[in-house]
C-alpha positions as a Python dict, from the first residue, in 0.01 Angstrom:
ca = {
    (1, 'M'): (0, 0, 0),
    (2, 'N'): (-62, -372, -43),
    (3, 'L'): (-278, -514, 235),
    (4, 'L'): (-377, -858, 361),
    (5, 'L'): (-695, -875, 569),
    (6, 'V'): (-735, -1193, 775),
    (7, 'G'): (-1085, -1333, 831),
    (8, 'G'): (-1401, -1418, 645),
    (9, 'G'): (-1705, -1272, 819),
    (10, 'G'): (-1921, -961, 821),
    (11, 'R'): (-1653, -766, 1005),
    (12, 'E'): (-1401, -839, 730),
    (13, 'H'): (-1648, -758, 449),
    (14, 'T'): (-1712, -421, 616),
    (15, 'L'): (-1340, -351, 653),
    (16, 'A'): (-1275, -456, 292),
    (17, 'W'): (-1553, -220, 176),
    (18, 'K'): (-1397, 67, 371),
    (19, 'I'): (-1036, -13, 273),
    (20, 'N'): (-1134, -25, -94),
    (21, 'Q'): (-1243, 341, -70),
    (22, 'S'): (-892, 456, 22),
    (23, 'P'): (-661, 591, -250),
    (24, 'L'): (-375, 456, -38),
    (25, 'C'): (-482, 97, -113),
    (26, 'D'): (-305, -51, -416),
    (27, 'K'): (-396, -417, -369),
    (28, 'L'): (-621, -581, -111),
    (29, 'F'): (-618, -953, -38),
    (30, 'I'): (-851, -1129, 207),
    (31, 'A'): (-772, -1468, 366),
    (32, 'P'): (-997, -1657, 339),
    (33, 'G'): (-1272, -1398, 273),
    (34, 'N'): (-1626, -1468, 156),
    (35, 'A'): (-1849, -1400, -144),
    (36, 'G'): (-1885, -1036, -34),
    (37, 'T'): (-1519, -954, 25),
    (38, 'A'): (-1444, -1070, -331),
    (39, 'Q'): (-1621, -753, -452),
    (40, 'F'): (-1345, -538, -302),
    (41, 'G'): (-1029, -746, -321),
    (42, 'T'): (-886, -1088, -398),
    (43, 'N'): (-980, -1380, -176),
    (44, 'V'): (-695, -1613, -84),
    (45, 'S'): (-750, -1972, 29),
    (46, 'I'): (-529, -1961, 338),
    (47, 'G'): (-666, -2040, 683),
    (48, 'M'): (-656, -1761, 939),
    (49, 'N'): (-445, -1974, 1178),
    (50, 'N'): (-197, -2084, 910),
    (51, 'F'): (64, -1829, 1013),
    (52, 'A'): (342, -1973, 799),
    (53, 'G'): (117, -1977, 493),
    (54, 'L'): (9, -1618, 555),
    (55, 'A'): (371, -1508, 603),
    (56, 'D'): (479, -1676, 278),
    (57, 'F'): (194, -1506, 94),
    (58, 'C'): (287, -1167, 239),
    (59, 'L'): (646, -1201, 124),
    (60, 'A'): (548, -1327, -222),
    (61, 'N'): (302, -1040, -274),
    (62, 'T'): (495, -754, -112),
    (63, 'I'): (235, -698, 160),
    (64, 'D'): (289, -380, 360),
    (65, 'M'): (19, -426, 623),
    (66, 'L'): (-152, -725, 784),
    (67, 'I'): (-493, -648, 938),
    (68, 'V'): (-620, -925, 1167),
    (69, 'G'): (-999, -940, 1200),
    (70, 'P'): (-1088, -1235, 1428),
    (71, 'E'): (-973, -1302, 1783),
    (72, 'E'): (-844, -1657, 1744),
    (73, 'P'): (-526, -1584, 1543),
    (74, 'L'): (-450, -1292, 1776),
    (75, 'V'): (-483, -1504, 2089),
    (76, 'K'): (-268, -1770, 1921),
    (77, 'G'): (7, -1515, 1856),
    (78, 'I'): (-2, -1406, 1491),
    (79, 'Y'): (145, -1066, 1588),
    (80, 'N'): (442, -1235, 1760),
    (81, 'F'): (490, -1477, 1468),
    (82, 'F'): (533, -1191, 1221),
    (83, 'K'): (737, -962, 1446),
    (84, 'D'): (973, -1234, 1571),
    (85, 'N'): (1059, -1348, 1216),
    (86, 'P'): (1326, -1120, 1061),
    (87, 'A'): (1178, -1183, 714),
    (88, 'T'): (836, -1045, 811),
    (89, 'A'): (922, -805, 1095),
    (90, 'H'): (893, -505, 859),
    (91, 'I'): (525, -576, 786),
    (92, 'Q'): (288, -353, 980),
    (93, 'V'): (51, -569, 1187),
    (94, 'I'): (-280, -435, 1317),
    (95, 'G'): (-362, -638, 1626),
    (96, 'P'): (-218, -691, 1975),
    (97, 'S'): (54, -932, 2079),
    (98, 'K'): (-29, -1277, 2214),
    (99, 'E'): (31, -1155, 2568),
    (100, 'A'): (-195, -850, 2530),
    (101, 'S'): (-462, -1059, 2356),
    (102, 'Q'): (-519, -1238, 2685),
    (103, 'L'): (-755, -952, 2763),
    (104, 'E'): (-996, -1151, 2547),
    (105, 'G'): (-832, -1492, 2556),
    (106, 'S'): (-871, -1529, 2932),
    (107, 'K'): (-1161, -1388, 3133),
    (108, 'A'): (-958, -1444, 3451),
    (109, 'F'): (-663, -1247, 3308),
    (110, 'A'): (-895, -961, 3210),
    (111, 'K'): (-1064, -947, 3551),
    (112, 'A'): (-727, -945, 3732),
    (113, 'F'): (-604, -671, 3494),
    (114, 'M'): (-910, -461, 3580),
    (115, 'Q'): (-852, -512, 3950),
    (116, 'R'): (-486, -409, 3922),
    (117, 'H'): (-579, -87, 3745),
    (118, 'N'): (-894, 0, 3942),
    (119, 'I'): (-1122, -34, 3641),
    (120, 'P'): (-1489, -76, 3746),
    (121, 'T'): (-1623, -428, 3686),
    (122, 'A'): (-1850, -683, 3853),
    (123, 'A'): (-1725, -869, 4162),
    (124, 'Y'): (-1596, -1217, 4074),
    (125, 'K'): (-1405, -1530, 4169),
    (126, 'E'): (-1243, -1794, 3948),
    (127, 'F'): (-1249, -2171, 3986),
    (128, 'D'): (-1112, -2482, 3819),
    (129, 'A'): (-1091, -2856, 3898),
    (130, 'A'): (-846, -2790, 4183),
    (131, 'N'): (-1091, -2575, 4383),
    (132, 'Y'): (-1414, -2716, 4241),
    (133, 'E'): (-1575, -2777, 4583),
    (134, 'A'): (-1506, -2418, 4684),
    (135, 'G'): (-1684, -2315, 4364),
    (136, 'I'): (-1988, -2524, 4458),
    (137, 'D'): (-2003, -2355, 4797),
    (138, 'Y'): (-1957, -2011, 4638),
    (139, 'I'): (-2247, -2069, 4399),
    (140, 'R'): (-2478, -2192, 4676),
    (141, 'K'): (-2423, -1872, 4874),
    (142, 'H'): (-2431, -1635, 4574),
    (143, 'T'): (-2719, -1398, 4506),
    (144, 'L'): (-2926, -1453, 4191),
    (145, 'P'): (-2899, -1422, 3896),
    (146, 'I'): (-2545, -1555, 3876),
    (147, 'V'): (-2311, -1530, 3576),
    (148, 'L'): (-2082, -1817, 3473),
    (149, 'K'): (-1813, -1747, 3213),
    (150, 'A'): (-1580, -1993, 3044),
    (151, 'D'): (-1232, -1849, 3089),
    (152, 'G'): (-1116, -1905, 2730),
    (153, 'L'): (-1250, -1842, 2381),
    (154, 'A'): (-1588, -2007, 2324),
    (155, 'A'): (-1712, -1844, 2003),
    (156, 'G'): (-1928, -1600, 2198),
    (157, 'K'): (-2124, -1879, 2367),
    (158, 'G'): (-1929, -1928, 2690),
    (159, 'V'): (-2137, -1693, 2907),
    (160, 'L'): (-2434, -1828, 3103),
    (161, 'I'): (-2679, -1628, 3315),
    (162, 'C'): (-2841, -1863, 3565),
    (163, 'T'): (-3160, -1765, 3747),
    (164, 'N'): (-3153, -2038, 4013),
    (165, 'H'): (-2886, -2223, 4209),
    (166, 'I'): (-2970, -2570, 4076),
    (167, 'E'): (-2917, -2451, 3718),
    (168, 'A'): (-2593, -2275, 3814),
    (169, 'L'): (-2454, -2583, 3992),
    (170, 'A'): (-2542, -2808, 3698),
    (171, 'E'): (-2382, -2574, 3445),
    (172, 'F'): (-2072, -2533, 3663),
    (173, 'Q'): (-2031, -2912, 3671),
    (174, 'L'): (-2080, -2937, 3294),
    (175, 'M'): (-1820, -2668, 3232),
    (176, 'I'): (-1550, -2795, 3468),
    (177, 'H'): (-1595, -3174, 3461),
    (178, 'H'): (-1757, -3232, 3123),
    (179, 'S'): (-1584, -2964, 2914),
    (180, 'K'): (-1909, -2805, 2795),
    (181, 'F'): (-1706, -2542, 2611),
    (182, 'G'): (-1397, -2757, 2559),
    (183, 'E'): (-1065, -2625, 2685),
    (184, 'A'): (-1224, -2283, 2731),
    (185, 'S'): (-1421, -2395, 3037),
    (186, 'K'): (-1143, -2571, 3227),
    (187, 'R'): (-1148, -2255, 3433),
    (188, 'V'): (-1471, -2070, 3513),
    (189, 'V'): (-1517, -1709, 3622),
    (190, 'I'): (-1824, -1655, 3841),
    (191, 'E'): (-1954, -1298, 3848),
    (192, 'E'): (-2227, -1096, 4008),
    (193, 'F'): (-2506, -999, 3768),
    (194, 'L'): (-2529, -629, 3690),
    (195, 'Y'): (-2858, -468, 3590),
    (196, 'G'): (-2838, -206, 3315),
    (197, 'I'): (-2810, -138, 2943),
    (198, 'E'): (-2509, -272, 2755),
    (199, 'V'): (-2303, -64, 2514),
    (200, 'S'): (-1988, -140, 2317),
    (201, 'V'): (-1709, 119, 2310),
    (202, 'F'): (-1432, 89, 2050),
    (203, 'V'): (-1084, 229, 2092),
    (204, 'L'): (-791, 214, 1853),
    (205, 'T'): (-450, 236, 2021),
    (206, 'D'): (-92, 244, 1900),
    (207, 'G'): (31, 141, 2244),
    (208, 'I'): (72, 498, 2367),
    (209, 'N'): (-193, 713, 2200),
    (210, 'Y'): (-555, 625, 2128),
    (211, 'V'): (-864, 742, 1941),
    (212, 'V'): (-1225, 658, 2023),
    (213, 'L'): (-1446, 525, 1743),
    (214, 'P'): (-1828, 543, 1737),
    (215, 'E'): (-2002, 334, 2001),
    (216, 'A'): (-2269, 70, 1932),
    (217, 'K'): (-2528, -150, 2098),
    (218, 'D'): (-2541, -517, 2000),
    (219, 'Y'): (-2848, -741, 2021),
    (220, 'K'): (-2735, -1088, 2123),
    (221, 'R'): (-3051, -1290, 2170),
    (222, 'I'): (-3223, -1475, 1889),
    (223, 'G'): (-3580, -1370, 1968),
    (224, 'I'): (-3792, -1057, 1946),
    (225, 'G'): (-3755, -833, 2252),
    (226, 'E'): (-3418, -984, 2344),
    (227, 'T'): (-3553, -1330, 2428),
    (228, 'G'): (-3420, -1680, 2372),
    (229, 'P'): (-3061, -1808, 2358),
    (230, 'N'): (-2754, -1596, 2292),
    (231, 'T'): (-2610, -1569, 1943),
    (232, 'G'): (-2303, -1408, 1794),
    (233, 'G'): (-2519, -1099, 1739),
    (234, 'M'): (-2849, -1040, 1558),
    (235, 'G'): (-2801, -670, 1487),
    (236, 'A'): (-2665, -342, 1620),
    (237, 'V'): (-2727, 32, 1635),
    (238, 'S'): (-2492, 331, 1642),
    (239, 'P'): (-2488, 581, 1804),
    (240, 'V'): (-2650, 473, 2131),
    (241, 'P'): (-2901, 737, 2252),
    (242, 'F'): (-2795, 751, 2618),
    (243, 'V'): (-2423, 780, 2538),
    (244, 'D'): (-2365, 1154, 2550),
    (245, 'A'): (-2049, 1362, 2602),
    (246, 'A'): (-2085, 1355, 2982),
    (247, 'Y'): (-2117, 975, 2988),
    (248, 'M'): (-1820, 931, 2754),
    (249, 'E'): (-1612, 1157, 2979),
    (250, 'I'): (-1677, 914, 3267),
    (251, 'V'): (-1594, 617, 3041),
    (252, 'T'): (-1272, 784, 2928),
    (253, 'K'): (-1150, 870, 3277),
    (254, 'T'): (-1251, 552, 3457),
    (255, 'I'): (-1207, 290, 3184),
    (256, 'I'): (-1034, 390, 2859),
    (257, 'E'): (-736, 579, 3005),
    (258, 'P'): (-669, 324, 3284),
    (259, 'T'): (-684, 47, 3023),
    (260, 'I'): (-434, 210, 2786),
    (261, 'N'): (-210, 312, 3077),
    (262, 'G'): (-233, -39, 3219),
    (263, 'L'): (-116, -190, 2890),
    (264, 'Q'): (186, 41, 2895),
    (265, 'K'): (269, -23, 3261),
    (266, 'E'): (260, -400, 3205),
    (267, 'A'): (461, -373, 2879),
    (268, 'L'): (182, -540, 2682),
    (269, 'E'): (243, -462, 2314),
    (270, 'Y'): (-82, -344, 2163),
    (271, 'K'): (-135, -183, 1822),
    (272, 'G'): (-495, -241, 1732),
    (273, 'F'): (-860, -228, 1834),
    (274, 'V'): (-981, -255, 2193),
    (275, 'F'): (-1347, -351, 2219),
    (276, 'I'): (-1478, -261, 2565),
    (277, 'G'): (-1812, -419, 2649),
    (278, 'L'): (-1978, -196, 2907),
    (279, 'I'): (-2296, -198, 3109),
    (280, 'N'): (-2454, 129, 3217),
    (281, 'V'): (-2568, 92, 3579),
    (282, 'N'): (-2753, 404, 3690),
    (283, 'G'): (-2526, 626, 3483),
    (284, 'Q'): (-2204, 452, 3589),
    (285, 'P'): (-2016, 234, 3338),
    (286, 'F'): (-1879, -109, 3436),
    (287, 'V'): (-1668, -333, 3212),
    (288, 'I'): (-1830, -667, 3126),
    (289, 'E'): (-1553, -783, 2894),
    (290, 'Y'): (-1267, -684, 2668),
    (291, 'N'): (-1224, -805, 2312),
    (292, 'C'): (-898, -757, 2127),
    (293, 'R'): (-1060, -679, 1790),
    (294, 'L'): (-1369, -515, 1644),
    (295, 'G'): (-1705, -673, 1719),
    (296, 'D'): (-1942, -833, 1473),
    (297, 'P'): (-2209, -706, 1392),
    (298, 'E'): (-2095, -380, 1557),
    (299, 'T'): (-1831, -325, 1286),
    (300, 'E'): (-2114, -306, 1034),
    (301, 'V'): (-2260, 1, 1208),
    (302, 'I'): (-1951, 184, 1335),
    (303, 'I'): (-1723, 168, 1028),
    (304, 'P'): (-1983, 318, 788),
    (305, 'R'): (-2008, 614, 1029),
    (306, 'V'): (-1631, 680, 1028),
    (307, 'E'): (-1558, 940, 760),
    (308, 'N'): (-1177, 919, 780),
    (309, 'D'): (-960, 725, 538),
    (310, 'I'): (-921, 397, 728),
    (311, 'I'): (-573, 325, 586),
    (312, 'E'): (-451, 659, 719),
    (313, 'I'): (-581, 564, 1064),
    (314, 'L'): (-432, 213, 1057),
    (315, 'A'): (-94, 336, 928),
    (316, 'A'): (-84, 590, 1213),
    (317, 'T'): (-162, 304, 1453),
    (318, 'A'): (122, 88, 1323),
    (319, 'Q'): (366, 383, 1327),
    (320, 'Q'): (259, 511, 1672),
    (321, 'R'): (123, 838, 1530),
    (322, 'L'): (-238, 821, 1646),
    (323, 'N'): (-191, 1153, 1824),
    (324, 'E'): (-203, 1305, 1474),
    (325, 'I'): (-550, 1159, 1399),
    (326, 'T'): (-890, 1309, 1473),
    (327, 'I'): (-1183, 1076, 1410),
    (328, 'V'): (-1461, 1233, 1204),
    (329, 'T'): (-1797, 1065, 1265),
    (330, 'S'): (-2112, 1090, 1055),
    (331, 'K'): (-2414, 1246, 1225),
    (332, 'Q'): (-2633, 981, 1064),
    (333, 'I'): (-2762, 682, 1258),
    (334, 'A'): (-2675, 329, 1149),
    (335, 'V'): (-2875, 10, 1209),
    (336, 'T'): (-2767, -335, 1095),
    (337, 'V'): (-2996, -636, 1091),
    (338, 'M'): (-2852, -987, 1061),
    (339, 'A'): (-3018, -1263, 858),
    (340, 'V'): (-2935, -1607, 995),
    (341, 'S'): (-2978, -1971, 897),
    (342, 'G'): (-3283, -2160, 1019),
    (343, 'G'): (-3208, -2333, 1351),
    (344, 'Y'): (-2927, -2096, 1447),
    (345, 'P'): (-2776, -2066, 1712),
    (346, 'N'): (-2830, -2441, 1742),
    (347, 'E'): (-2796, -2685, 1452),
    (348, 'Y'): (-2844, -2539, 1106),
    (349, 'E'): (-2782, -2630, 744),
    (350, 'T'): (-2557, -2447, 498),
    (351, 'G'): (-2530, -2449, 120),
    (352, 'K'): (-2864, -2273, 61),
    (353, 'I'): (-2883, -2052, -249),
    (354, 'I'): (-2923, -1683, -166),
    (355, 'S'): (-3143, -1490, -408),
    (356, 'G'): (-3219, -1120, -440),
    (357, 'L'): (-2867, -991, -372),
    (358, 'A'): (-2830, -843, -720),
    (359, 'D'): (-3152, -646, -679),
    (360, 'T'): (-3065, -492, -342),
    (361, 'K'): (-2963, -142, -446),
    (362, 'L'): (-3095, 129, -216),
    (363, 'E'): (-2926, 458, -132),
    (364, 'G'): (-2797, 461, 223),
    (365, 'T'): (-2808, 82, 256),
    (366, 'I'): (-2517, -164, 235),
    (367, 'V'): (-2537, -544, 227),
    (368, 'F'): (-2248, -712, 408),
    (369, 'H'): (-2180, -1086, 377),
    (370, 'A'): (-2113, -1270, 704),
    (371, 'G'): (-2132, -1641, 622),
    (372, 'T'): (-2139, -1686, 245),
    (373, 'K'): (-1940, -1854, -32),
    (374, 'Q'): (-1937, -1830, -410),
    (375, 'A'): (-2029, -2142, -610),
    (376, 'G'): (-2021, -2065, -980),
    (377, 'N'): (-2282, -1795, -1039),
    (378, 'D'): (-2455, -1867, -708),
    (379, 'V'): (-2393, -1727, -362),
    (380, 'L'): (-2455, -1990, -94),
    (381, 'T'): (-2499, -1977, 283),
    (382, 'A'): (-2186, -2090, 467),
    (383, 'G'): (-2256, -2013, 833),
    (384, 'G'): (-2510, -1944, 1102),
    (385, 'R'): (-2506, -1569, 1049),
    (386, 'V'): (-2531, -1509, 677),
    (387, 'I'): (-2609, -1151, 571),
    (388, 'A'): (-2594, -819, 758),
    (389, 'V'): (-2786, -526, 610),
    (390, 'T'): (-2680, -181, 732),
    (391, 'S'): (-2878, 135, 666),
    (392, 'L'): (-2803, 497, 751),
    (393, 'G'): (-3084, 734, 841),
    (394, 'D'): (-3191, 1027, 1053),
    (395, 'S'): (-3338, 806, 1327),
    (396, 'I'): (-3306, 450, 1453),
    (397, 'A'): (-3663, 379, 1338),
    (398, 'E'): (-3592, 504, 984),
    (399, 'A'): (-3265, 313, 948),
    (400, 'A'): (-3413, -6, 1094),
    (401, 'E'): (-3714, 13, 862),
    (402, 'Q'): (-3485, 51, 562),
    (403, 'S'): (-3270, -248, 662),
    (404, 'N'): (-3580, -461, 717),
    (405, 'Y'): (-3720, -353, 379),
    (406, 'M'): (-3396, -457, 211),
    (407, 'L'): (-3403, -797, 381),
    (408, 'E'): (-3753, -853, 241),
    (409, 'Q'): (-3589, -853, -104),
    (410, 'I'): (-3339, -1126, -7),
    (411, 'Y'): (-3426, -1492, 36),
    (412, 'F'): (-3269, -1824, 127),
    (413, 'D'): (-3436, -2135, 264),
    (414, 'G'): (-3487, -2105, 642),
    (415, 'M'): (-3383, -1738, 655),
    (416, 'Y'): (-3469, -1558, 979),
    (417, 'Y'): (-3403, -1208, 1111),
    (418, 'R'): (-3524, -991, 1395),
    (419, 'E'): (-3747, -704, 1283),
    (420, 'D'): (-3712, -520, 1616),
    (421, 'I'): (-3342, -424, 1628),
    (422, 'G'): (-3319, -96, 1820),
    (423, 'F'): (-3671, -152, 1957),
    (424, 'E'): (-3617, 23, 2290),
    (425, 'F'): (-3496, 340, 2116),
    (426, 'R'): (-3756, 369, 1840),
}
């Protein structure tokens, strides 16, 4: 098969690494890719939202399958663009339709979907400019902490946890009246705060059948001990120690099956990954959010633990044959640690030379590029999150130590990473 993978981050490098291992892969192209994906395929300078350009490339290069990594092209309708065009309708597309992608594209849509299908989630209300004053009154009477979420896509930064009412009121005003998160915060979802441990569950569905991939725990905050501002993710672990068979049975019955059944009942076309962000509250799972693609950096810990041929799984997804697939998961534990640019998640500089990558060869450890670009013989930083190092081991402590050791061999100006990923399980 000839494949085109859309995206250019750590998730896409991980998928390219896995796809390259499949004997079913003849040619792999990545648009736009990064310095890491170029090791496993051919990078193509086409933007991920340039649907016409991607379609032309697919036709010119006899692409059999389009795998969409990031959420933005999905929410903007890349699936519909390919399927509605007779010239490209034959191409297998991994990713949900524009309508189904609203599970991530609109927090309000997702919350209403959960209500309709009795899926456990935090109590909420939604507000915009039209009922702004009602929102003010709602916040004043709400228990603390209080969660404010921009309705639309906000690059993982549209969720605020406010610990007092003055802060919540100020942020609500900034979101609605001053477009703090642009168009994404024209509508705001206000939720109750749930106390518990978060876990990410990943499902692959063909619209009727589904398989469950390994779970993971993401570490969002920039500082040691989960302190400081939120980021796109500073690291992850898989499996998660408290997620046993009994817990997953509850998740399956109360969340996964109602979600897949709900998609069918509402005729939402969905052939792709469903990322379910959960919080474990006294042994009971509640949905915090849906994403319509794999997470990053969770991809870097779950995909190395999947022992199946990934092209076989994705082809079964596209052809609605997932009932024929059994996921085989490694017993080893994976920990990924993300190295980021100095100043991230606020202002940071790019274009820093990365050294030590050629020397990072250690059994059981993989270096994934998140925000990099090739410049002659040099690899440069090209984003806030730059390098993700994943190690496999017999314990979280062992895998984390190995990833940290590997990062000690890599350097770029301003480089920072958390040495405590998985700290509460070590």
